[in-house]
C-alpha positions as CSV (number, residue, x, y, z in Angstrom):
1,M,-52.2,-83.4,-165.3
2,S,-52.2,-80.6,-162.7
3,L,-54.7,-78.7,-164.8
4,T,-57.5,-81.1,-164.5
5,K,-59.5,-82.2,-161.3
6,V,-58.4,-85.3,-159.6
7,T,-60.9,-88.2,-159.0
8,L,-61.2,-90.1,-155.6
9,S,-62.7,-93.4,-154.7
10,F,-66.0,-93.5,-152.6
11,Q,-63.9,-94.6,-149.6
12,E,-61.6,-91.6,-150.1
13,K,-64.6,-89.2,-150.3
14,L,-66.2,-90.8,-147.3
15,D,-63.0,-90.3,-145.3
16,F,-63.3,-86.5,-145.4
17,L,-65.8,-86.5,-142.8
18,P,-63.7,-88.0,-140.0
19,A,-60.7,-86.2,-141.3
20,L,-62.6,-82.9,-141.0
21,G,-63.5,-83.7,-137.5
22,S,-59.9,-84.4,-136.5
23,I,-58.8,-81.1,-138.2
24,V,-61.3,-79.0,-136.3
25,L,-60.4,-80.6,-133.0
26,A,-56.7,-79.9,-133.6
27,G,-57.9,-76.3,-134.3
28,F,-59.7,-76.1,-130.9
29,Y,-56.7,-77.6,-129.0
30,A,-54.3,-75.0,-130.8
31,I,-56.5,-72.3,-129.4
32,L,-56.6,-73.5,-126.0
33,T,-52.9,-74.2,-125.8
34,G,-51.7,-71.1,-127.9
35,L,-52.3,-68.7,-125.1
36,W,-49.0,-69.9,-123.5
37,R,-46.5,-70.3,-126.3
38,T,-42.9,-70.7,-126.1
39,E,-40.0,-69.5,-128.4
40,R,-40.3,-72.9,-130.4
41,Q,-43.8,-71.9,-131.3
42,A,-45.3,-69.4,-133.5
43,K,-45.2,-65.7,-132.7
44,S,-48.9,-65.1,-132.8
45,L,-52.0,-67.0,-132.1
46,L,-53.3,-66.8,-135.6
47,L,-50.1,-68.2,-136.8
48,H,-50.2,-71.0,-134.1
49,F,-53.7,-71.8,-135.0
50,G,-53.0,-71.8,-138.9
51,Y,-50.0,-74.0,-138.4
52,A,-51.9,-76.4,-136.3
53,L,-54.6,-76.9,-138.9
54,F,-52.2,-77.3,-141.7
55,R,-50.2,-79.9,-139.8
56,K,-53.2,-82.0,-139.1
57,A,-54.6,-81.6,-142.7
58,T,-51.5,-82.6,-144.4
59,A,-50.7,-85.5,-142.0
60,R,-54.4,-86.8,-142.1
61,L,-55.2,-86.5,-145.9
62,S,-53.5,-87.9,-148.9
63,P,-52.0,-85.7,-151.5
64,T,-54.9,-86.5,-153.9
65,Q,-57.4,-85.9,-151.3
66,M,-55.8,-82.5,-150.8
67,Q,-55.7,-81.8,-154.5
68,Y,-59.4,-82.6,-154.6
69,V,-60.5,-79.9,-152.4
70,L,-58.0,-77.2,-153.3
71,P,-58.0,-75.2,-156.7
72,P,-55.2,-76.0,-159.1
73,S,-52.3,-73.3,-159.4
74,N,-53.5,-71.9,-162.7
75,K,-57.0,-71.3,-161.2
76,I,-55.5,-69.4,-158.2
77,Y,-53.6,-67.2,-160.6
78,E,-56.8,-66.2,-162.6
79,Q,-58.7,-65.5,-159.2
80,Y,-55.7,-63.3,-158.2
81,T,-55.5,-61.3,-161.4
82,K,-59.2,-60.8,-161.5
83,K,-59.4,-59.6,-157.9
84,S,-56.3,-57.4,-158.6
85,G,-57.8,-56.0,-161.9
86,L,-55.1,-57.5,-163.9
87,V,-55.1,-59.2,-167.3
88,P,-54.0,-62.8,-166.9
89,Q,-51.1,-63.6,-169.0
90,S,-50.4,-67.5,-169.2
91,V,-48.2,-69.3,-171.5
92,D,-48.3,-72.9,-172.5
93,L,-44.8,-74.3,-172.0
94,G,-45.7,-77.7,-173.4
95,H,-45.1,-81.0,-171.6
96,G,-48.4,-80.2,-169.5
97,A,-46.9,-77.0,-167.8
98,L,-48.2,-73.5,-167.9
99,G,-46.3,-70.2,-167.0
100,H,-48.0,-67.2,-165.6
101,W,-46.8,-63.7,-165.6
102,I,-47.2,-61.3,-162.7
103,G,-46.0,-57.7,-163.5
104,D,-44.6,-56.3,-166.6
105,R,-43.3,-59.2,-168.8
106,N,-41.0,-56.7,-170.5
107,A,-39.2,-55.7,-167.2
108,P,-35.5,-55.8,-167.4
109,N,-35.3,-58.5,-164.7
110,V,-37.5,-61.7,-164.5
111,L,-38.0,-64.1,-161.3
112,V,-38.9,-67.7,-162.2
113,W,-40.6,-69.2,-159.2
114,F,-41.4,-72.7,-158.6
115,H,-43.9,-73.3,-155.8
116,G,-43.8,-75.9,-153.0
117,G,-46.1,-78.1,-151.6
118,G,-44.4,-81.6,-151.6
119,F,-45.0,-81.8,-155.4
120,G,-48.6,-82.7,-154.3
121,L,-50.2,-79.4,-153.4
122,P,-51.0,-76.4,-155.7
123,A,-49.9,-72.8,-155.3
124,N,-52.0,-70.9,-152.9
125,I,-52.8,-67.2,-152.9
126,G,-50.0,-66.4,-150.5
127,Y,-47.7,-66.8,-153.4
128,F,-49.0,-64.2,-155.6
129,K,-49.3,-61.8,-152.7
130,F,-45.6,-62.5,-152.0
131,Y,-44.8,-61.9,-155.7
132,A,-46.6,-58.5,-155.6
133,Q,-44.6,-57.6,-152.6
134,I,-41.3,-58.5,-154.4
135,I,-42.3,-56.2,-157.3
136,R,-43.4,-53.2,-155.2
137,E,-40.1,-53.6,-153.2
138,L,-37.9,-53.4,-156.1
139,E,-39.8,-50.6,-157.7
140,R,-39.3,-48.6,-154.6
141,A,-35.6,-49.2,-155.2
142,G,-35.9,-47.9,-158.7
143,K,-35.7,-51.3,-160.3
144,Q,-38.1,-53.4,-162.3
145,I,-38.8,-57.1,-162.2
146,A,-41.6,-59.4,-163.4
147,V,-42.2,-62.8,-161.7
148,F,-43.0,-65.8,-164.1
149,S,-44.6,-68.6,-161.8
150,L,-44.8,-72.2,-163.0
151,T,-47.9,-74.4,-162.8
152,Y,-46.4,-77.9,-163.0
153,T,-48.2,-81.3,-162.9
154,L,-48.8,-82.5,-159.4
155,A,-47.8,-85.9,-158.0
156,P,-48.8,-88.7,-158.2
157,Q,-50.7,-87.7,-161.4
158,A,-47.1,-87.4,-162.9
159,T,-43.8,-88.4,-161.2
160,Y,-40.1,-87.6,-161.4
161,P,-38.7,-86.4,-163.8
162,T,-41.9,-84.8,-165.3
163,Q,-41.7,-81.8,-162.8
164,L,-38.0,-81.2,-163.4
165,R,-38.6,-81.4,-167.2
166,Q,-41.4,-78.7,-166.8
167,A,-39.2,-76.5,-164.5
168,V,-36.4,-76.8,-167.1
169,E,-38.7,-75.8,-170.0
170,C,-40.0,-72.8,-168.1
171,V,-36.3,-71.5,-167.7
172,R,-35.7,-72.4,-171.5
173,Y,-38.7,-70.1,-172.4
174,I,-37.4,-67.3,-170.4
175,V,-33.8,-67.5,-171.5
176,S,-34.8,-67.8,-175.1
177,Q,-36.5,-64.5,-175.2
178,P,-35.0,-61.9,-177.5
179,N,-32.5,-59.8,-175.9
180,R,-32.7,-61.6,-172.6
181,D,-29.4,-61.5,-170.7
182,P,-29.2,-64.6,-168.4
183,A,-27.8,-62.3,-165.8
184,T,-31.2,-60.7,-165.5
185,V,-32.8,-64.2,-164.8
186,F,-33.2,-65.3,-161.3
187,L,-34.6,-68.7,-160.1
188,A,-36.4,-69.1,-156.8
189,G,-38.7,-71.6,-155.1
190,D,-39.7,-72.8,-151.7
191,S,-39.7,-76.4,-150.3
192,A,-40.3,-78.7,-153.3
193,G,-40.0,-75.6,-155.5
194,G,-36.5,-75.3,-153.8
195,N,-35.8,-78.8,-154.9
196,L,-36.5,-78.0,-158.4
197,V,-34.4,-74.9,-158.2
198,G,-31.6,-77.2,-157.3
199,G,-32.6,-79.7,-160.0
200,V,-32.7,-77.1,-162.8
201,L,-29.2,-75.7,-161.8
202,S,-27.9,-79.4,-161.7
203,H,-29.4,-79.8,-165.2
204,L,-27.9,-76.7,-166.6
205,A,-24.4,-77.9,-165.4
206,H,-24.9,-81.7,-165.8
207,P,-27.8,-82.3,-168.3
208,H,-30.2,-84.9,-167.2
209,P,-30.3,-87.8,-169.6
210,Q,-34.0,-87.7,-170.1
211,I,-34.2,-83.7,-170.5
212,S,-32.8,-81.8,-173.4
213,P,-29.9,-79.5,-172.4
214,V,-30.3,-75.6,-172.3
215,A,-27.8,-73.4,-173.7
216,L,-26.9,-70.4,-171.8
217,D,-24.8,-67.4,-172.9
218,G,-23.7,-66.6,-169.4
219,N,-24.5,-67.2,-165.8
220,L,-28.0,-66.6,-164.3
221,G,-28.4,-63.6,-161.9
222,G,-29.0,-65.7,-158.7
223,A,-30.9,-68.6,-157.3
224,A,-33.0,-68.4,-154.1
225,M,-34.2,-71.6,-152.2
226,I,-36.6,-71.0,-149.3
227,A,-36.6,-74.1,-147.0
228,P,-35.4,-76.4,-149.9
229,W,-36.5,-80.0,-149.6
230,A,-32.9,-81.3,-150.6
231,L,-33.3,-84.7,-149.2
232,L,-36.2,-87.0,-149.8
233,D,-35.4,-89.1,-146.7
234,T,-38.7,-90.4,-144.9
235,E,-37.0,-91.4,-141.6
236,F,-35.2,-89.0,-139.3
237,E,-33.0,-91.2,-137.0
238,G,-30.5,-89.4,-134.9
239,Q,-32.0,-86.0,-135.8
240,E,-33.8,-83.6,-133.3
241,I,-37.3,-83.0,-134.5
242,Y,-39.5,-80.5,-132.8
243,H,-43.1,-80.7,-133.7
244,G,-44.6,-77.8,-132.1
245,G,-43.6,-74.7,-134.1
246,D,-43.9,-75.8,-137.6
247,L,-46.6,-76.3,-140.3
248,I,-45.5,-79.7,-141.4
249,T,-44.5,-82.9,-139.5
250,P,-42.4,-85.9,-140.4
251,A,-45.6,-87.8,-141.2
252,V,-45.8,-86.2,-144.7
253,A,-42.3,-87.2,-145.8
254,Q,-43.2,-90.6,-147.0
255,P,-46.4,-90.1,-148.8
256,W,-45.2,-86.9,-150.5
257,A,-41.8,-88.4,-151.5
258,S,-43.2,-91.7,-152.6
259,A,-45.9,-89.9,-154.7
260,Y,-43.2,-87.7,-156.3
261,L,-40.6,-90.4,-157.2
262,G,-43.1,-93.2,-158.1
263,D,-40.8,-96.0,-159.4
264,A,-37.9,-93.6,-160.1
265,P,-34.8,-94.1,-158.0
266,R,-33.4,-91.2,-156.1
267,D,-30.4,-89.2,-157.6
268,F,-28.5,-86.0,-157.3
269,Y,-31.4,-84.2,-159.0
270,T,-34.0,-85.3,-156.6
271,D,-31.7,-85.2,-153.5
272,L,-29.2,-82.4,-154.0
273,L,-27.6,-83.0,-150.6
274,T,-26.4,-86.3,-151.6
275,A,-24.3,-85.0,-154.5
276,P,-20.5,-84.3,-154.0
277,A,-19.4,-80.8,-153.3
278,D,-17.9,-80.6,-156.8
279,W,-21.3,-81.2,-158.3
280,Y,-22.2,-77.6,-157.5
281,Q,-19.0,-76.2,-158.8
282,S,-20.0,-75.5,-162.3
283,F,-23.6,-74.3,-161.6
284,P,-24.0,-71.5,-164.0
285,V,-25.4,-68.8,-161.5
286,N,-23.7,-65.7,-160.0
287,S,-25.2,-66.0,-156.3
288,V,-27.2,-68.4,-154.3
289,L,-29.3,-67.6,-151.3
290,I,-30.7,-70.3,-149.0
291,T,-33.1,-69.7,-146.2
292,G,-34.9,-71.7,-143.5
293,G,-37.1,-71.2,-140.4
294,G,-35.7,-71.4,-136.9
295,N,-38.7,-73.4,-135.8
296,E,-38.9,-75.8,-138.8
297,I,-38.3,-79.6,-138.8
298,L,-36.1,-79.4,-141.9
299,L,-33.6,-76.9,-140.5
300,P,-30.8,-79.1,-139.6
301,I,-30.9,-80.7,-143.1
302,I,-31.0,-77.1,-144.6
303,Q,-28.0,-76.2,-142.5
304,E,-26.2,-79.2,-143.7
305,F,-27.1,-78.5,-147.3
306,A,-25.9,-75.0,-147.3
307,A,-22.5,-75.9,-145.7
308,K,-22.0,-78.6,-148.3
309,F,-23.3,-76.2,-151.2
310,K,-20.6,-73.7,-150.0
311,E,-17.8,-76.2,-150.3
312,G,-18.4,-76.6,-153.9
313,F,-19.8,-73.1,-154.6
314,P,-18.5,-70.3,-152.4
315,N,-21.1,-67.7,-153.1
316,V,-23.8,-69.1,-151.0
317,E,-25.5,-67.2,-148.2
318,L,-27.7,-68.9,-145.5
319,L,-30.3,-66.9,-143.5
320,V,-32.3,-68.5,-140.7
321,G,-35.4,-66.6,-139.6
322,H,-35.8,-66.7,-135.9
323,R,-38.9,-68.3,-134.7
324,E,-40.2,-68.7,-138.2
325,C,-41.8,-71.8,-139.7
326,H,-41.4,-73.9,-143.1
327,V,-41.9,-71.4,-146.1
328,A,-43.1,-68.6,-143.7
329,P,-42.9,-65.9,-146.3
330,I,-45.5,-67.5,-148.2
331,Y,-47.7,-69.5,-145.7
332,N,-48.1,-66.4,-143.3
333,L,-49.6,-64.4,-146.0
334,Y,-51.9,-67.2,-147.0
335,I,-53.6,-67.2,-143.6
336,G,-53.7,-63.4,-143.4
337,D,-50.6,-62.4,-141.4
338,R,-49.0,-59.5,-143.2
339,T,-46.1,-59.2,-140.9
340,E,-42.8,-59.1,-142.7
341,T,-40.7,-62.3,-142.1
342,Q,-36.9,-62.2,-141.8
343,Q,-36.8,-64.8,-144.8
344,G,-39.2,-62.7,-147.1
345,K,-37.2,-59.5,-146.2
346,K,-33.8,-61.2,-147.1
347,V,-35.3,-62.4,-150.4
348,K,-36.3,-59.0,-151.3
349,T,-33.1,-57.2,-150.3
350,W,-30.9,-59.9,-152.1
351,L,-33.0,-59.4,-155.3
352,T,-32.7,-55.7,-154.9
353,E,-28.8,-55.8,-154.7
354,L,-28.5,-58.2,-157.5
355,A,-31.2,-56.9,-160.1
356,R,-30.2,-54.6,-162.8
């Protein structure tokens, strides 16, 4: 489970030393080369350096090695609430999942967030900083929203459809609250979390055979997918992949996708891009926002996904952040860059317009 610390073999632990050396070297190289950056690279030296470290760490270490050194999502939530002087409010959702409230849980609007990380990395502090920004932004507009963040079981400790089931139970919990109008419930997620948003919408419209259906009294208010991982391909033949301006590389596709899928075959819930356009037609949601970074390696897939989504579900908007990386609204905050991203700003204005 994601709530317990993973164990590593002696060889995996021993591997940390040479891995650390390669990460440090990548950092030094980034500092030396980052003084002369192009439009296809990060806007600041800090971001250039941070992206380089993350690229090397995720390419060099396995998902379980990363989990070994990173605190689980629920611990990050506890650290955030303690530092912010807030009382932690966590909910056991069953099936090995936890939900965490940020803001007033009685607010008229709720944003359910599924974090990214290739299904193998926990949420980092950048998520909770971004949640706080969303709450403040809506408050300035005279609206109230709370965020309900899911801690799901990381792969490969559990494989598909476990994470989708946990995401569905998270949504079931929220829409089952007394007097909760589905139109005041919004889904959002980044990368693998965006995959889960698509999977949950798919389940609501076409119930997964291994997961209990969810009854809705009406459409959800909206769904936002930040750099959604809509296609679990591990090869990128025929696609232009630029390596210098993003925080991930194609090297992570195979280990992350394999860890998540296990022995399960890919389907429309795991690879929403492969679904026919009419699959999206009956999604019970009023509006869909898709964003991507102009410098991220998944951009061609994100653009293709958005175009196909719009064929079956017209109320879809795509925003591409100029010179931004994969999940820039989250990761930039994580490494200490508070500059507003175009993707982050769009998510906030989109929510402000739709929230009641």
